[in-house]
C-alpha positions as protocol buffer text, in pm:
chain_id: "A"
residue {
  index: 1
  type: MET
  ca { x: -13014 y: -3684 z: -23352 }
}
residue {
  index: 2
  type: THR
  ca { x: -13159 y: -3301 z: -23439 }
}
residue {
  index: 3
  type: HIS
  ca { x: -13309 y: -3107 z: -23692 }
}
residue {
  index: 4
  type: THR
  ca { x: -13481 y: -2808 z: -23790 }
}
residue {
  index: 5
  type: ILE
  ca { x: -13816 y: -2707 z: -23750 }
}
residue {
  index: 6
  type: PRO
  ca { x: -14013 y: -2390 z: -23823 }
}
residue {
  index: 7
  type: PHE
  ca { x: -14097 y: -2132 z: -23564 }
}
residue {
  index: 8
  type: GLN
  ca { x: -14228 y: -1817 z: -23540 }
}
residue {
  index: 9
  type: LEU
  ca { x: -14274 y: -1525 z: -23275 }
}
residue {
  index: 10
  type: VAL
  ca { x: -14621 y: -1348 z: -23256 }
}
residue {
  index: 11
  type: ASP
  ca { x: -14692 y: -1047 z: -23091 }
}
residue {
  index: 12
  type: ALA
  ca { x: -15067 y: -1131 z: -22940 }
}
residue {
  index: 13
  type: PHE
  ca { x: -15328 y: -844 z: -22823 }
}
residue {
  index: 14
  type: THR
  ca { x: -15165 y: -581 z: -23000 }
}
residue {
  index: 15
  type: ALA
  ca { x: -15166 y: -383 z: -23361 }
}
residue {
  index: 16
  type: ALA
  ca { x: -14821 y: -288 z: -23354 }
}
residue {
  index: 17
  type: PRO
  ca { x: -14532 y: -522 z: -23359 }
}
residue {
  index: 18
  type: PHE
  ca { x: -14318 y: -514 z: -23053 }
}
residue {
  index: 19
  type: ASN
  ca { x: -14566 y: -482 z: -22806 }
}
residue {
  index: 20
  type: GLY
  ca { x: -14832 y: -708 z: -22633 }
}
residue {
  index: 21
  type: ASN
  ca { x: -14730 y: -1024 z: -22554 }
}
residue {
  index: 22
  type: GLN
  ca { x: -14477 y: -1221 z: -22744 }
}
residue {
  index: 23
  type: ALA
  ca { x: -14522 y: -1615 z: -22747 }
}
residue {
  index: 24
  type: GLY
  ca { x: -14286 y: -1883 z: -22941 }
}
residue {
  index: 25
  type: VAL
  ca { x: -14495 y: -2067 z: -23167 }
}
residue {
  index: 26
  type: VAL
  ca { x: -14326 y: -2407 z: -23293 }
}
residue {
  index: 27
  type: LEU
  ca { x: -14512 y: -2535 z: -23590 }
}
residue {
  index: 28
  type: ASP
  ca { x: -14491 y: -2888 z: -23589 }
}
residue {
  index: 29
  type: ALA
  ca { x: -14368 y: -3039 z: -23294 }
}
residue {
  index: 30
  type: THR
  ca { x: -14419 y: -3363 z: -23382 }
}
residue {
  index: 31
  type: GLY
  ca { x: -14164 y: -3618 z: -23211 }
}
residue {
  index: 32
  type: LEU
  ca { x: -14046 y: -3388 z: -22948 }
}
residue {
  index: 33
  type: SER
  ca { x: -14011 y: -3509 z: -22601 }
}
residue {
  index: 34
  type: GLU
  ca { x: -14136 y: -3291 z: -22312 }
}
residue {
  index: 35
  type: ARG
  ca { x: -13780 y: -3258 z: -22214 }
}
residue {
  index: 36
  type: GLN
  ca { x: -13679 y: -3100 z: -22543 }
}
residue {
  index: 37
  type: MET
  ca { x: -13999 y: -2867 z: -22523 }
}
residue {
  index: 38
  type: GLN
  ca { x: -13928 y: -2730 z: -22169 }
}
residue {
  index: 39
  type: ARG
  ca { x: -13541 y: -2680 z: -22304 }
}
residue {
  index: 40
  type: ILE
  ca { x: -13673 y: -2515 z: -22653 }
}
residue {
  index: 41
  type: ALA
  ca { x: -13912 y: -2282 z: -22469 }
}
residue {
  index: 42
  type: ARG
  ca { x: -13626 y: -2153 z: -22237 }
}
residue {
  index: 43
  type: GLU
  ca { x: -13424 y: -2102 z: -22536 }
}
residue {
  index: 44
  type: ILE
  ca { x: -13684 y: -1880 z: -22652 }
}
residue {
  index: 45
  type: ASN
  ca { x: -13722 y: -1704 z: -22360 }
}
residue {
  index: 46
  type: ALA
  ca { x: -14116 y: -1569 z: -22425 }
}
residue {
  index: 47
  type: SER
  ca { x: -14355 y: -1559 z: -22132 }
}
residue {
  index: 48
  type: GLU
  ca { x: -14511 y: -1885 z: -22322 }
}
residue {
  index: 49
  type: THR
  ca { x: -14429 y: -2074 z: -22633 }
}
residue {
  index: 50
  type: VAL
  ca { x: -14684 y: -2300 z: -22768 }
}
residue {
  index: 51
  type: PHE
  ca { x: -14587 y: -2622 z: -22961 }
}
residue {
  index: 52
  type: ILE
  ca { x: -14852 y: -2762 z: -23243 }
}
residue {
  index: 53
  type: PHE
  ca { x: -14878 y: -3142 z: -23285 }
}
residue {
  index: 54
  type: PRO
  ca { x: -15048 y: -3173 z: -23630 }
}
residue {
  index: 55
  type: ARG
  ca { x: -15296 y: -3457 z: -23716 }
}
residue {
  index: 56
  type: ASP
  ca { x: -15373 y: -3632 z: -24018 }
}
residue {
  index: 57
  type: ASP
  ca { x: -15660 y: -3792 z: -23927 }
}
residue {
  index: 58
  type: GLY
  ca { x: -15923 y: -3482 z: -23952 }
}
residue {
  index: 59
  type: ARG
  ca { x: -15912 y: -3407 z: -23612 }
}
residue {
  index: 60
  type: PRO
  ca { x: -15823 y: -3072 z: -23477 }
}
residue {
  index: 61
  type: ALA
  ca { x: -15434 y: -3022 z: -23396 }
}
residue {
  index: 62
  type: LEU
  ca { x: -15322 y: -3079 z: -23042 }
}
residue {
  index: 63
  type: ILE
  ca { x: -15128 y: -2788 z: -22863 }
}
residue {
  index: 64
  type: ARG
  ca { x: -14898 y: -2788 z: -22517 }
}
residue {
  index: 65
  type: TRP
  ca { x: -14783 y: -2464 z: -22401 }
}
residue {
  index: 66
  type: PHE
  ca { x: -14449 y: -2385 z: -22204 }
}
residue {
  index: 67
  type: THR
  ca { x: -14320 y: -2105 z: -21986 }
}
residue {
  index: 68
  type: PRO
  ca { x: -13936 y: -2114 z: -21946 }
}
residue {
  index: 69
  type: GLY
  ca { x: -13984 y: -2270 z: -21646 }
}
residue {
  index: 70
  type: CYS
  ca { x: -14250 y: -2517 z: -21687 }
}
residue {
  index: 71
  type: GLU
  ca { x: -14552 y: -2658 z: -21865 }
}
residue {
  index: 72
  type: VAL
  ca { x: -14905 y: -2474 z: -21789 }
}
residue {
  index: 73
  type: GLY
  ca { x: -15258 y: -2580 z: -21841 }
}
residue {
  index: 74
  type: PHE
  ca { x: -15355 y: -2290 z: -22084 }
}
residue {
  index: 75
  type: CYS
  ca { x: -15231 y: -1999 z: -22227 }
}
residue {
  index: 76
  type: GLY
  ca { x: -15455 y: -1736 z: -22359 }
}
residue {
  index: 77
  type: HIS
  ca { x: -15215 y: -1509 z: -22586 }
}
residue {
  index: 78
  type: ALA
  ca { x: -14994 y: -1807 z: -22727 }
}
residue {
  index: 79
  type: THR
  ca { x: -15329 y: -1987 z: -22868 }
}
residue {
  index: 80
  type: LEU
  ca { x: -15420 y: -1686 z: -23039 }
}
residue {
  index: 81
  type: ALA
  ca { x: -15092 y: -1680 z: -23168 }
}
residue {
  index: 82
  type: ALA
  ca { x: -15085 y: -2018 z: -23299 }
}
residue {
  index: 83
  type: ALA
  ca { x: -15394 y: -1982 z: -23484 }
}
residue {
  index: 84
  type: HIS
  ca { x: -15242 y: -1709 z: -23639 }
}
residue {
  index: 85
  type: ALA
  ca { x: -14944 y: -1840 z: -23763 }
}
residue {
  index: 86
  type: LEU
  ca { x: -15125 y: -2154 z: -23885 }
}
residue {
  index: 87
  type: ALA
  ca { x: -15351 y: -1893 z: -24068 }
}
residue {
  index: 88
  type: GLU
  ca { x: -15089 y: -1679 z: -24210 }
}
residue {
  index: 89
  type: ARG
  ca { x: -14947 y: -1946 z: -24332 }
}
residue {
  index: 90
  type: ALA
  ca { x: -15254 y: -2021 z: -24519 }
}
residue {
  index: 91
  type: TRP
  ca { x: -15323 y: -1724 z: -24636 }
}
residue {
  index: 92
  type: ALA
  ca { x: -14975 y: -1677 z: -24787 }
}
residue {
  index: 93
  type: ALA
  ca { x: -15013 y: -1967 z: -24990 }
}
residue {
  index: 94
  type: ASP
  ca { x: -15354 y: -1914 z: -25097 }
}
residue {
  index: 95
  type: GLN
  ca { x: -15216 y: -1566 z: -25251 }
}
residue {
  index: 96
  type: HIS
  ca { x: -14926 y: -1708 z: -25382 }
}
residue {
  index: 97
  type: SER
  ca { x: -14699 y: -1495 z: -25217 }
}
residue {
  index: 98
  type: PRO
  ca { x: -14354 y: -1521 z: -25014 }
}
residue {
  index: 99
  type: GLU
  ca { x: -14467 y: -1483 z: -24636 }
}
residue {
  index: 100
  type: ASP
  ca { x: -14226 y: -1184 z: -24632 }
}
residue {
  index: 101
  type: LEU
  ca { x: -14456 y: -969 z: -24858 }
}
residue {
  index: 102
  type: PRO
  ca { x: -14799 y: -799 z: -24719 }
}
residue {
  index: 103
  type: ILE
  ca { x: -15042 y: -1108 z: -24633 }
}
residue {
  index: 104
  type: ARG
  ca { x: -15429 y: -1023 z: -24683 }
}
residue {
  index: 105
  type: PRO
  ca { x: -15606 y: -1147 z: -24356 }
}
residue {
  index: 106
  type: ARG
  ca { x: -15986 y: -1283 z: -24361 }
}
residue {
  index: 107
  type: SER
  ca { x: -16238 y: -1282 z: -24160 }
}
residue {
  index: 108
  type: GLY
  ca { x: -16425 y: -1573 z: -24073 }
}
residue {
  index: 109
  type: VAL
  ca { x: -16159 y: -1813 z: -24072 }
}
residue {
  index: 110
  type: GLU
  ca { x: -16212 y: -2048 z: -23833 }
}
residue {
  index: 111
  type: LEU
  ca { x: -15951 y: -2258 z: -23607 }
}
residue {
  index: 112
  type: SER
  ca { x: -16000 y: -2548 z: -23338 }
}
residue {
  index: 113
  type: PHE
  ca { x: -15717 y: -2721 z: -23130 }
}
residue {
  index: 114
  type: GLU
  ca { x: -15738 y: -3005 z: -22891 }
}
residue {
  index: 115
  type: SER
  ca { x: -15543 y: -2932 z: -22567 }
}
residue {
  index: 116
  type: ALA
  ca { x: -15520 y: -3030 z: -22183 }
}
residue {
  index: 117
  type: ALA
  ca { x: -15771 y: -2731 z: -22126 }
}
residue {
  index: 118
  type: GLY
  ca { x: -16011 y: -2910 z: -22364 }
}
residue {
  index: 119
  type: ARG
  ca { x: -16126 y: -2838 z: -22770 }
}
residue {
  index: 120
  type: LEU
  ca { x: -15992 y: -2447 z: -22825 }
}
residue {
  index: 121
  type: GLU
  ca { x: -16222 y: -2259 z: -23110 }
}
residue {
  index: 122
  type: LEU
  ca { x: -16078 y: -1976 z: -23272 }
}
residue {
  index: 123
  type: ARG
  ca { x: -16253 y: -1736 z: -23531 }
}
residue {
  index: 124
  type: SER
  ca { x: -16039 y: -1463 z: -23752 }
}
residue {
  index: 125
  type: ASP
  ca { x: -16253 y: -1126 z: -23778 }
}
residue {
  index: 126
  type: ILE
  ca { x: -16079 y: -778 z: -23908 }
}
residue {
  index: 127
  type: VAL
  ca { x: -16107 y: -429 z: -23745 }
}
residue {
  index: 128
  type: PRO
  ca { x: -16236 y: -187 z: -24013 }
}
residue {
  index: 129
  type: ASP
  ca { x: -15949 y: 48 z: -23980 }
}
residue {
  index: 130
  type: GLN
  ca { x: -15681 y: -184 z: -23956 }
}
residue {
  index: 131
  type: PRO
  ca { x: -15765 y: -442 z: -24211 }
}
residue {
  index: 132
  type: GLU
  ca { x: -15414 y: -573 z: -24244 }
}
residue {
  index: 133
  type: VAL
  ca { x: -15408 y: -704 z: -23871 }
}
residue {
  index: 134
  type: PRO
  ca { x: -15611 y: -931 z: -23793 }
}
residue {
  index: 135
  type: LEU
  ca { x: -15832 y: -1024 z: -23465 }
}
residue {
  index: 136
  type: TRP
  ca { x: -15850 y: -1330 z: -23273 }
}
residue {
  index: 137
  type: TRP
  ca { x: -16176 y: -1448 z: -23105 }
}
residue {
  index: 138
  type: LEU
  ca { x: -16128 y: -1736 z: -22864 }
}
residue {
  index: 139
  type: LYS
  ca { x: -16396 y: -1917 z: -22696 }
}
residue {
  index: 140
  type: MET
  ca { x: -16287 y: -1959 z: -22274 }
}
residue {
  index: 141
  type: PRO
  ca { x: -16315 y: -2257 z: -22113 }
}
residue {
  index: 142
  type: SER
  ca { x: -16554 y: -2199 z: -21799 }
}
residue {
  index: 143
  type: PRO
  ca { x: -16450 y: -1946 z: -21561 }
}
residue {
  index: 144
  type: ALA
  ca { x: -16519 y: -2183 z: -21260 }
}
residue {
  index: 145
  type: LEU
  ca { x: -16437 y: -1890 z: -21046 }
}
residue {
  index: 146
  type: SER
  ca { x: -16438 y: -1990 z: -20639 }
}
residue {
  index: 147
  type: PRO
  ca { x: -16326 y: -1710 z: -20337 }
}
residue {
  index: 148
  type: ALA
  ca { x: -15905 y: -1784 z: -20258 }
}
residue {
  index: 149
  type: SER
  ca { x: -15876 y: -1942 z: -19922 }
}
residue {
  index: 150
  type: LEU
  ca { x: -15582 y: -1705 z: -19823 }
}
residue {
  index: 151
  type: ALA
  ca { x: -15462 y: -1487 z: -19572 }
}
residue {
  index: 152
  type: ARG
  ca { x: -15548 y: -1135 z: -19698 }
}
residue {
  index: 153
  type: LEU
  ca { x: -15298 y: -951 z: -19505 }
}
residue {
  index: 154
  type: LYS
  ca { x: -14993 y: -1168 z: -19593 }
}
residue {
  index: 155
  type: THR
  ca { x: -15082 y: -1196 z: -19975 }
}
residue {
  index: 156
  type: CYS
  ca { x: -15127 y: -778 z: -19990 }
}
residue {
  index: 157
  type: GLU
  ca { x: -14798 y: -778 z: -19796 }
}
residue {
  index: 158
  type: LEU
  ca { x: -14611 y: -953 z: -20106 }
}
residue {
  index: 159
  type: LEU
  ca { x: -14809 y: -790 z: -20365 }
}
residue {
  index: 160
  type: GLY
  ca { x: -14724 y: -448 z: -20221 }
}
residue {
  index: 161
  type: LEU
  ca { x: -15101 y: -361 z: -20125 }
}
residue {
  index: 162
  type: THR
  ca { x: -15267 y: -322 z: -19806 }
}
residue {
  index: 163
  type: THR
  ca { x: -15619 y: -428 z: -19684 }
}
residue {
  index: 164
  type: ASP
  ca { x: -15733 y: -64 z: -19741 }
}
residue {
  index: 165
  type: ASP
  ca { x: -15672 y: -96 z: -20115 }
}
residue {
  index: 166
  type: LEU
  ca { x: -15897 y: -353 z: -20211 }
}
residue {
  index: 167
  type: TRP
  ca { x: -16229 y: -342 z: -20368 }
}
residue {
  index: 168
  type: PRO
  ca { x: -16489 y: -293 z: -20087 }
}
residue {
  index: 169
  type: GLY
  ca { x: -16678 y: -652 z: -20049 }
}
residue {
  index: 170
  type: GLN
  ca { x: -16490 y: -823 z: -20365 }
}
residue {
  index: 171
  type: PRO
  ca { x: -16299 y: -1133 z: -20224 }
}
residue {
  index: 172
  type: MET
  ca { x: -15984 y: -1230 z: -20420 }
}
residue {
  index: 173
  type: MET
  ca { x: -16089 y: -1469 z: -20643 }
}
residue {
  index: 174
  type: ARG
  ca { x: -15933 y: -1813 z: -20800 }
}
residue {
  index: 175
  type: THR
  ca { x: -15983 y: -1964 z: -21123 }
}
residue {
  index: 176
  type: ARG
  ca { x: -15965 y: -2302 z: -21282 }
}
residue {
  index: 177
  type: ASP
  ca { x: -15569 y: -2218 z: -21384 }
}
residue {
  index: 178
  type: ASP
  ca { x: -15503 y: -2132 z: -21035 }
}
residue {
  index: 179
  type: ASP
  ca { x: -15472 y: -1780 z: -21098 }
}
residue {
  index: 180
  type: VAL
  ca { x: -15549 y: -1545 z: -20804 }
}
residue {
  index: 181
  type: ILE
  ca { x: -15739 y: -1229 z: -20936 }
}
residue {
  index: 182
  type: VAL
  ca { x: -15731 y: -945 z: -20658 }
}
residue {
  index: 183
  type: LEU
  ca { x: -15934 y: -636 z: -20737 }
}
residue {
  index: 184
  type: ILE
  ca { x: -15854 y: -313 z: -20585 }
}
residue {
  index: 185
  type: ARG
  ca { x: -15957 y: 89 z: -20599 }
}
residue {
  index: 186
  type: SER
  ca { x: -15653 y: 254 z: -20753 }
}
residue {
  index: 187
  type: TRP
  ca { x: -15466 y: 264 z: -21078 }
}
residue {
  index: 188
  type: GLN
  ca { x: -15242 y: 473 z: -20920 }
}
residue {
  index: 189
  type: ARG
  ca { x: -15172 y: 214 z: -20665 }
}
residue {
  index: 190
  type: LEU
  ca { x: -15203 y: -82 z: -20951 }
}
residue {
  index: 191
  type: ILE
  ca { x: -14901 y: 97 z: -21119 }
}
residue {
  index: 192
  type: GLU
  ca { x: -14670 y: 108 z: -20822 }
}
residue {
  index: 193
  type: LEU
  ca { x: -14670 y: -223 z: -20713 }
}
residue {
  index: 194
  type: ARG
  ca { x: -14349 y: -373 z: -20684 }
}
residue {
  index: 195
  type: PRO
  ca { x: -14353 y: -763 z: -20573 }
}
residue {
  index: 196
  type: ASN
  ca { x: -14107 y: -906 z: -20399 }
}
residue {
  index: 197
  type: MET
  ca { x: -14078 y: -1154 z: -20672 }
}
residue {
  index: 198
  type: THR
  ca { x: -13892 y: -1444 z: -20505 }
}
residue {
  index: 199
  type: GLU
  ca { x: -14118 y: -1433 z: -20155 }
}
residue {
  index: 200
  type: LEU
  ca { x: -14420 y: -1410 z: -20380 }
}
residue {
  index: 201
  type: ALA
  ca { x: -14302 y: -1720 z: -20553 }
}
residue {
  index: 202
  type: GLU
  ca { x: -14245 y: -1936 z: -20264 }
}
residue {
  index: 203
  type: TRP
  ca { x: -14592 y: -1811 z: -20148 }
}
residue {
  index: 204
  type: SER
  ca { x: -14755 y: -1876 z: -20445 }
}
residue {
  index: 205
  type: ARG
  ca { x: -14615 y: -2302 z: -20394 }
}
residue {
  index: 206
  type: ARG
  ca { x: -14715 y: -2331 z: -20052 }
}
residue {
  index: 207
  type: ASN
  ca { x: -15068 y: -2175 z: -20118 }
}
residue {
  index: 208
  type: GLY
  ca { x: -15215 y: -2462 z: -20317 }
}
residue {
  index: 209
  type: ASN
  ca { x: -14965 y: -2372 z: -20615 }
}
residue {
  index: 210
  type: VAL
  ca { x: -15087 y: -2038 z: -20758 }
}
residue {
  index: 211
  type: ARG
  ca { x: -14989 y: -1985 z: -21078 }
}
residue {
  index: 212
  type: GLY
  ca { x: -15062 y: -1590 z: -21106 }
}
residue {
  index: 213
  type: TRP
  ca { x: -15170 y: -1270 z: -20942 }
}
residue {
  index: 214
  type: CYS
  ca { x: -15384 y: -1073 z: -21159 }
}
residue {
  index: 215
  type: VAL
  ca { x: -15430 y: -735 z: -20957 }
}
residue {
  index: 216
  type: ALA
  ca { x: -15690 y: -514 z: -21152 }
}
residue {
  index: 217
  type: THR
  ca { x: -15881 y: -201 z: -21108 }
}
residue {
  index: 218
  type: PRO
  ca { x: -16243 y: -56 z: -21254 }
}
residue {
  index: 219
  type: ASP
  ca { x: -16030 y: 289 z: -21204 }
}
residue {
  index: 220
  type: THR
  ca { x: -15873 y: 315 z: -21555 }
}
residue {
  index: 221
  type: GLN
  ca { x: -15849 y: 657 z: -21597 }
}
residue {
  index: 222
  type: ASN
  ca { x: -15963 y: 597 z: -21924 }
}
residue {
  index: 223
  type: ALA
  ca { x: -16351 y: 620 z: -22025 }
}
residue {
  index: 224
  type: ALA
  ca { x: -16305 y: 374 z: -22316 }
}
residue {
  index: 225
  type: ILE
  ca { x: -16129 y: 113 z: -22092 }
}
residue {
  index: 226
  type: HIS
  ca { x: -16329 y: -127 z: -21825 }
}
residue {
  index: 227
  type: VAL
  ca { x: -16054 y: -257 z: -21608 }
}
residue {
  index: 228
  type: ALA
  ca { x: -15681 y: -247 z: -21619 }
}
residue {
  index: 229
  type: SER
  ca { x: -15452 y: -508 z: -21494 }
}
residue {
  index: 230
  type: ARG
  ca { x: -15103 y: -639 z: -21388 }
}
residue {
  index: 231
  type: PHE
  ca { x: -15031 y: -1007 z: -21370 }
}
residue {
  index: 232
  type: PHE
  ca { x: -14728 y: -1186 z: -21134 }
}
residue {
  index: 233
  type: ALA
  ca { x: -14626 y: -1548 z: -21218 }
}
residue {
  index: 234
  type: PRO
  ca { x: -14254 y: -1573 z: -21054 }
}
residue {
  index: 235
  type: ALA
  ca { x: -14372 y: -1912 z: -20926 }
}
residue {
  index: 236
  type: ALA
  ca { x: -14432 y: -2038 z: -21305 }
}
residue {
  index: 237
  type: GLY
  ca { x: -14081 y: -1875 z: -21389 }
}
residue {
  index: 238
  type: VAL
  ca { x: -14245 y: -1505 z: -21534 }
}
residue {
  index: 239
  type: ALA
  ca { x: -14204 y: -1237 z: -21308 }
}
residue {
  index: 240
  type: GLU
  ca { x: -14452 y: -1013 z: -21482 }
}
residue {
  index: 241
  type: ASP
  ca { x: -14686 y: -1107 z: -21752 }
}
residue {
  index: 242
  type: PRO
  ca { x: -14717 y: -811 z: -22025 }
}
residue {
  index: 243
  type: VAL
  ca { x: -15067 y: -964 z: -22146 }
}
residue {
  index: 244
  type: THR
  ca { x: -15234 y: -1259 z: -22010 }
}
residue {
  index: 245
  type: GLY
  ca { x: -15486 y: -1389 z: -22218 }
}
residue {
  index: 246
  type: SER
  ca { x: -15621 y: -1676 z: -22004 }
}
residue {
  index: 247
  type: VAL
  ca { x: -15704 y: -1412 z: -21679 }
}
residue {
  index: 248
  type: HIS
  ca { x: -15911 y: -1208 z: -21842 }
}
residue {
  index: 249
  type: GLY
  ca { x: -16206 y: -1474 z: -21933 }
}
residue {
  index: 250
  type: PRO
  ca { x: -16249 y: -1530 z: -21542 }
}
residue {
  index: 251
  type: LEU
  ca { x: -16168 y: -1135 z: -21454 }
}
residue {
  index: 252
  type: ALA
  ca { x: -16472 y: -1011 z: -21702 }
}
residue {
  index: 253
  type: ALA
  ca { x: -16699 y: -1297 z: -21596 }
}
residue {
  index: 254
  type: MET
  ca { x: -16618 y: -1186 z: -21225 }
}
residue {
  index: 255
  type: LEU
  ca { x: -16672 y: -851 z: -21327 }
}
residue {
  index: 256
  type: VAL
  ca { x: -17066 y: -923 z: -21444 }
}
residue {
  index: 257
  type: GLN
  ca { x: -17139 y: -1133 z: -21126 }
}
residue {
  index: 258
  type: ALA
  ca { x: -17039 y: -833 z: -20892 }
}
residue {
  index: 259
  type: ASP
  ca { x: -17273 y: -607 z: -21144 }
}
residue {
  index: 260
  type: MET
  ca { x: -16974 y: -414 z: -21196 }
}
residue {
  index: 261
  type: VAL
  ca { x: -17046 y: -426 z: -21575 }
}
residue {
  index: 262
  type: ALA
  ca { x: -17358 y: -280 z: -21769 }
}
residue {
  index: 263
  type: LEU
  ca { x: -17510 y: -560 z: -21973 }
}
residue {
  index: 264
  type: ASN
  ca { x: -17752 y: -504 z: -22265 }
}
residue {
  index: 265
  type: ASP
  ca { x: -17992 y: -816 z: -22318 }
}
residue {
  index: 266
  type: GLY
  ca { x: -17725 y: -992 z: -22145 }
}
residue {
  index: 267
  type: ARG
  ca { x: -17398 y: -934 z: -22330 }
}
residue {
  index: 268
  type: ALA
  ca { x: -17109 y: -678 z: -22267 }
}
residue {
  index: 269
  type: LEU
  ca { x: -16822 y: -657 z: -22428 }
}
residue {
  index: 270
  type: LEU
  ca { x: -16541 y: -508 z: -22213 }
}
residue {
  index: 271
  type: ARG
  ca { x: -16230 y: -379 z: -22364 }
}
residue {
  index: 272
  type: CYS
  ca { x: -15924 y: -461 z: -22108 }
}
residue {
  index: 273
  type: HIS
  ca { x: -15576 y: -301 z: -22063 }
}
residue {
  index: 274
  type: GLN
  ca { x: -15309 y: -509 z: -21890 }
}
residue {
  index: 275
  type: ALA
  ca { x: -14921 y: -340 z: -21954 }
}
residue {
  index: 276
  type: ILE
  ca { x: -14592 y: -372 z: -21769 }
}
residue {
  index: 277
  type: PRO
  ca { x: -14540 y: 9 z: -21658 }
}
residue {
  index: 278
  type: GLY
  ca { x: -14327 y: 181 z: -21909 }
}
residue {
  index: 279
  type: ASP
  ca { x: -14294 y: -137 z: -22123 }
}
residue {
  index: 280
  type: ARG
  ca { x: -14483 y: -361 z: -22315 }
}
residue {
  index: 281
  type: GLY
  ca { x: -14828 y: -392 z: -22284 }
}
residue {
  index: 282
  type: GLY
  ca { x: -15175 y: -470 z: -22484 }
}
residue {
  index: 283
  type: LEU
  ca { x: -15556 y: -462 z: -22535 }
}
residue {
  index: 284
  type: VAL
  ca { x: -15799 y: -734 z: -22480 }
}
residue {
  index: 285
  type: PHE
  ca { x: -16169 y: -778 z: -22589 }
}
residue {
  index: 286
  type: ALA
  ca { x: -16401 y: -1000 z: -22371 }
}
residue {
  index: 287
  type: LEU
  ca { x: -16712 y: -1050 z: -22458 }
}
residue {
  index: 288
  type: ALA
  ca { x: -16945 y: -1174 z: -22185 }
}
residue {
  index: 289
  type: GLU
  ca { x: -17254 y: -1306 z: -22220 }
}
residue {
  index: 290
  type: THR
  ca { x: -17514 y: -1424 z: -21963 }
}
residue {
  index: 291
  type: ASP
  ca { x: -17827 y: -1569 z: -21941 }
}
residue {
  index: 292
  type: GLY
  ca { x: -17840 y: -1546 z: -21525 }
}
residue {
  index: 293
  type: THR
  ca { x: -17648 y: -1800 z: -21486 }
}
residue {
  index: 294
  type: ALA
  ca { x: -17243 y: -1817 z: -21524 }
}
residue {
  index: 295
  type: PRO
  ca { x: -17136 y: -1564 z: -21787 }
}
residue {
  index: 296
  type: ARG
  ca { x: -16995 y: -1731 z: -22060 }
}
residue {
  index: 297
  type: VAL
  ca { x: -16672 y: -1519 z: -22214 }
}
residue {
  index: 298
  type: THR
  ca { x: -16549 y: -1501 z: -22544 }
}
residue {
  index: 299
  type: ILE
  ca { x: -16148 y: -1280 z: -22577 }
}
residue {
  index: 300
  type: GLY
  ca { x: -16015 y: -1097 z: -22834 }
}
residue {
  index: 301
  type: GLY
  ca { x: -15735 y: -1000 z: -22958 }
}
residue {
  index: 302
  type: GLN
  ca { x: -15479 y: -886 z: -23245 }
}
residue {
  index: 303
  type: CYS
  ca { x: -15216 y: -1062 z: -23340 }
}
residue {
  index: 304
  type: GLN
  ca { x: -14851 y: -944 z: -23523 }
}
residue {
  index: 305
  type: THR
  ca { x: -14561 y: -1191 z: -23672 }
}
residue {
  index: 306
  type: THR
  ca { x: -14221 y: -1039 z: -23580 }
}
residue {
  index: 307
  type: LEU
  ca { x: -14020 y: -1323 z: -23650 }
}
residue {
  index: 308
  type: ARG
  ca { x: -13987 y: -1649 z: -23883 }
}
residue {
  index: 309
  type: GLY
  ca { x: -13729 y: -1891 z: -23890 }
}
residue {
  index: 310
  type: SER
  ca { x: -13612 y: -2238 z: -23842 }
}
residue {
  index: 311
  type: LEU
  ca { x: -13500 y: -2383 z: -23468 }
}
residue {
  index: 312
  type: ARG
  ca { x: -13250 y: -2666 z: -23420 }
}
residue {
  index: 313
  type: THR
  ca { x: -13372 y: -2899 z: -23163 }
}
residue {
  index: 314
  type: PRO
  ca { x: -13186 y: -2963 z: -22903 }
}
residue {
  index: 315
  type: PRO
  ca { x: -13089 y: -3340 z: -22785 }
}
residue {
  index: 316
  type: ASP
  ca { x: -13349 y: -3543 z: -22544 }
}
residue {
  index: 317
  type: GLU
  ca { x: -13089 y: -3618 z: -22279 }
}
């Protein structure tokens, strides 16, 4: 039997609508099967759709993330989108105003979710010159970086790089989410990349099921930006992701561990830009903190709702 459930489209890591990375947010996924969630994610066709399972026993809601092609173990931008969507509904109710009227965000709102990646904690903040667009901070899971055991020459070939493009002395690193971070010398080479997505997807599956490839460079052409990047995940059904929150925790940690970021009392706030050249992109804040051990990272980004509606559930067959 089908019924309708509320959903939203939220643009994360952007102060302006129709930019950043879009996430579908299914606000109450109670009763949905894995097959139904996958079909809904394919229908919404955002890079990720997050499904929220509210609980009435006082525990945090459970969330799951799906790309159009598969379930994933963690998604940063969709987690911010979930917090934003829930908080926005609460703020609208408190203001006794319809949700299509301007909603006044609040700072200091704390939300928690449970997930396959563990407990996720978020807090809202306000950017002084943009008080109408909330910024959400998300404490990231431990980066757990390790050198990637991959053939450098073949990997570079599939990404459209040469080994000379790689940052000297910095190995490719694998994250706990099975992403691989590749640091390169040049911003120009970054925007020129045109990977063969079919071959890259097959290579990803054959080499330990790599979820995605983050190609990044400190050569940003902008003194206010610490690192620029692109992210390719054809094996997960996403050719190129506009902004990938989950990879910026490990990316920030890697830069700190490589002494490529100046620390002040063991802390560094990085401004990270990711974009599809000529298309969508956004800004990720990454606060890295370390006492000499592995850095802890909190990422932040602004969010904008672009659509609210009702979704008809597909049959479970």
